[in-house]
C-alpha positions in Angstrom: 0.0 0.0 0.0 3.0 2.4 -0.1 2.2 3.0 -3.7 -1.2 2.3 -5.3 -0.9 -0.1 -8.2 -4.6 0.4 -9.1 -3.9 4.1 -10.1 -1.5 3.2 -12.9 -1.6 5.6 -15.9 0.7 6.9 -18.7 2.9 9.6 -17.4 2.1 11.8 -20.4 -1.7 11.5 -19.6 -1.2 12.6 -16.0 0.9 15.6 -17.1 -1.6 16.6 -19.7 -4.5 16.4 -17.2 -2.5 18.5 -14.6 -1.8 21.2 -17.1 -5.4 21.4 -18.3 -6.8 21.6 -14.8 -4.1 23.8 -13.3 -3.2 21.1 -10.8 0.4 20.6 -9.5 1.7 17.1 -9.4 5.1 15.6 -8.6 6.9 12.8 -10.5 9.7 10.8 -9.1 11.5 7.4 -9.1 11.2 4.6 -6.6 14.2 2.3 -6.4 15.9 -0.3 -4.1 19.2 0.2 -2.5 21.4 -2.3 -0.6 24.0 -1.3 2.0 26.5 -3.3 4.1 26.3 -2.6 7.8 29.6 -3.0 9.7 31.5 -2.7 6.4 34.6 -1.5 8.2 34.8 -4.9 10.1 35.8 -8.4 8.9 33.4 -10.0 6.4 31.8 -12.4 8.9 30.4 -9.3 10.6 28.8 -7.8 7.5 25.0 -7.5 7.4 23.3 -6.7 4.1 20.4 -4.4 4.5 17.9 -3.5 1.7 15.3 -0.8 1.5 13.2 0.9 -1.2 13.4 4.7 -1.4 12.1 7.7 -3.3 14.6 9.7 -5.3 14.0 13.1 -3.8 16.8 14.9 -5.5 15.4 14.4 -9.0 11.6 15.0 -8.6 9.9 17.0 -11.4 6.5 18.7 -11.8 4.1 18.4 -14.6 6.1 20.9 -16.7 9.5 19.1 -16.2 10.7 21.6 -13.7 12.2 20.8 -10.3 9.3 20.0 -8.0 8.4 22.3 -5.1 7.8 20.7 -1.8 6.1 21.9 1.4 9.5 21.8 3.1 7.8 20.6 6.3 10.5 21.0 9.0 11.1 18.1 11.3 13.1 18.7 14.5 14.6 15.5 16.1 15.6 15.6 19.7 18.9 17.3 20.4 22.0 15.7 21.8 21.5 17.7 25.0 18.0 16.3 25.4 19.3 12.8 24.9 22.0 13.3 27.6 19.3 14.5 30.0 17.5 11.2 29.4 20.8 9.3 30.1 21.2 11.3 33.4 17.5 10.6 34.4 18.0 6.9 33.8 20.9 6.9 36.2 18.8 8.2 39.1 18.2 5.5 41.8 15.5 3.0 40.7 15.5 4.3 37.2 16.7 2.9 33.9 17.0 3.8 30.2 15.8 1.7 27.3 15.8 2.3 23.5 13.7 1.0 20.6 13.3 1.7 16.9 9.9 2.3 15.2 9.4 -0.4 12.6 8.9 1.0 9.1 8.4 4.4 10.6 7.8 6.7 7.6 5.3 4.4 5.8 3.1 4.3 8.9 1.7 7.6 7.8 0.0 9.0 4.6 1.8 11.4 2.3 0.1 14.7 2.0 0.7 17.7 -0.2 0.7 17.7 -4.0 -0.1 14.3 -5.6 3.1 12.3 -6.1 3.3 9.9 -9.0 6.2 7.4 -9.1 7.9 5.2 -11.7 8.6 1.7 -10.4 11.6 -0.5 -11.4 10.7 -3.1 -14.0 10.9 -6.0 -11.5 8.4 -4.3 -9.2 5.9 -3.7 -12.0 2.9 -6.1 -12.4 3.0 -8.1 -15.7 -0.1 -6.3 -17.0 1.7 -3.0 -17.0 3.5 -4.1 -20.1 0.7 -2.5 -22.1 1.9 1.0 -20.9 4.8 2.8 -22.5 5.7 4.9 -19.4 3.6 3.8 -16.4 3.4 5.7 -13.2 1.2 5.3 -10.1 0.4 7.3 -7.0 2.6 7.2 -3.9 0.3 6.9 -0.9 2.7 6.7 2.1 5.6 8.8 3.3 8.4 6.8 1.7 11.9 7.5 2.8 13.7 10.0 0.5 10.6 12.1 -0.2 11.5 15.6 1.1 8.2 15.9 3.0 8.3 12.4 4.6 10.1 13.4 7.7 7.6 16.1 8.5 4.6 13.9 8.1 6.2 11.1 10.2 6.9 13.6 13.0 3.3 14.9 13.0 2.0 11.3 13.0 4.4 10.3 15.8 3.5 13.2 18.0 -0.2 12.7 17.6 0.1 9.1 18.6 2.3 9.8 21.6 -0.2 12.4 22.8 -2.9 9.8 22.7 -0.7 7.5 24.8 -0.3 10.3 27.5 3.1 11.6 26.5 3.0 15.4 26.7 5.5 17.5 24.6 8.0 19.4 26.6 7.9 23.2 25.9 10.9 24.5 23.9 12.3 21.0 23.4 11.1 19.4 20.2 10.6 15.7 20.1 10.9 15.4 23.9 7.9 14.1 26.0 6.9 13.5 29.6 4.4 11.0 30.9 3.1 12.4 34.1 1.6 9.3 35.7 4.5 7.0 34.8 7.2 9.6 35.3 8.8 8.7 32.0 11.0 10.9 29.9 11.0 10.1 26.2 13.1 11.5 23.3 12.5 10.7 19.7 15.3 11.1 17.1 13.6 10.4 13.7 12.6 6.7 14.4 14.8 6.1 17.4 13.0 6.2 20.8 14.8 6.5 24.1 12.8 6.3 27.3 14.1 6.9 30.9 12.3 6.5 34.2 11.3 4.1 37.0 12.2 0.6 36.0 8.8 -0.8 36.9 7.1 1.7 34.5 9.1 1.2 31.4 7.3 -1.9 30.1 3.9 -0.1 30.4 5.3 3.0 28.6 6.4 0.9 25.6 3.1 -1.0 25.7 1.2 2.3 25.4 3.2 3.3 22.4 3.1 -0.1 20.7 -0.6 -0.3 21.4 -1.2 2.7 19.2 0.6 1.3 16.2 -1.8 1.6 13.3 
């Protein structure tokens, strides 16, 4: 559901319709990448990691010009905020734990101007062979899209609010849970939570329970 295969159309047709209706649309490429984690270590420690991304540095509009994005600013927690969490976790009876959000960006819908993507041949359904230059709509905030980080941050904050984590004034991406006495920092999709040892499991459960 990250891209909507049912919306497939010829790129030229989408461009023509956008010009005729005065609508702004974005065109971009989706492609897979593979990286080696621990590449500086011996080969037995190498881990191959693959992901699919949006080519955000080469997106065009319906007229072939560089696409304009909303430039939604995201503000991950600062290093100082993270150190405060470390210090709070060292207080007697407290601890600090970390977790990653799974497939964070594509948990949320992509807003703004409609984004149409070209898929690699091996990701295209067989019946797309009838198209010369097929594209389909990108529905989710795929990594690489310039606005994805902003949409993920909005989505993340709204979910944390529902779980009882209140944003801390003047410290973006930092939260406090009053009842559980938990301090949470979010750096993109990395969560770090500090507080009473007996409350950490409930804090994580509240967050995971709100996973879409």
